[in-house]
C-alpha positions as CSV (number, residue, x, y, z in Angstrom):
1,X,72.7,10.1,-15.5
2,X,75.4,10.5,-18.0
3,X,74.9,8.6,-21.1
4,X,78.3,7.9,-21.5
5,X,78.5,5.9,-18.6
6,X,79.3,2.8,-20.0
7,X,81.2,1.7,-23.1
8,X,80.6,-1.0,-24.9
9,X,82.8,-3.3,-27.1
10,X,82.9,-1.4,-30.0
11,X,84.2,1.6,-28.0
12,X,86.9,-0.3,-26.4
13,X,87.9,-2.2,-29.1
14,X,88.5,1.2,-31.3
15,X,90.1,2.8,-28.6
16,X,92.7,0.5,-27.6
17,X,93.1,-0.9,-31.5
18,X,92.0,-4.2,-30.5
19,X,90.0,-6.9,-32.3
20,X,86.4,-7.3,-31.2
21,X,86.9,-10.5,-29.9
22,X,89.5,-9.4,-27.8
23,X,88.1,-6.2,-26.8
24,X,85.2,-9.0,-25.2
25,X,88.4,-10.7,-23.1
26,X,88.9,-6.8,-22.1
27,X,85.7,-6.2,-20.5
28,X,84.7,-9.5,-19.2
29,X,88.3,-9.0,-17.3
30,X,87.6,-5.4,-16.0
31,X,83.8,-6.5,-15.2
32,X,85.2,-9.5,-13.0
33,X,87.7,-7.0,-11.1
34,X,84.4,-4.6,-10.7
35,X,82.4,-7.8,-9.4
36,X,85.5,-8.2,-6.8
37,X,84.7,-4.7,-5.5
38,X,81.1,-5.5,-5.2
39,X,79.9,-3.4,-7.9
40,X,77.3,-4.9,-10.3
41,X,78.0,-5.4,-14.2
42,X,76.6,-5.2,-17.4
43,X,77.2,-8.2,-20.1
44,X,79.6,-6.7,-23.0
45,X,79.3,-2.9,-21.1
46,X,82.5,-1.7,-18.7
47,X,82.2,1.6,-16.6
48,X,83.9,4.2,-18.9
49,X,85.4,5.8,-15.7
50,X,87.0,2.5,-14.7
51,X,88.2,1.8,-18.5
52,X,90.1,5.2,-18.0
53,X,91.3,4.7,-14.9
54,X,92.5,1.3,-15.6
55,X,94.2,1.9,-18.8
56,X,95.2,5.2,-17.7
57,X,94.0,7.4,-19.9
58,X,91.9,9.6,-17.3
59,X,94.7,10.4,-14.7
60,X,97.9,10.8,-17.1
61,X,95.6,13.4,-19.4
62,X,94.5,15.4,-16.0
63,X,98.6,15.4,-15.0
64,X,99.7,16.2,-18.6
65,X,97.2,18.9,-18.2
66,X,98.1,20.8,-15.1
């Protein structure tokens, strides 16, 4: 299993350049979305893939490389 499948609150704060307390809010919102879609979540961690998708880092970077 990929060890980097989840991002911590610290990771989210660093990538977005936000405070740790605001990063907790971001993670809670993303996990709320995932729960609504039927996924299980882990407190204070978020799926790296879902984070990248929602914040357009993964998809946009792939399109720019083409």
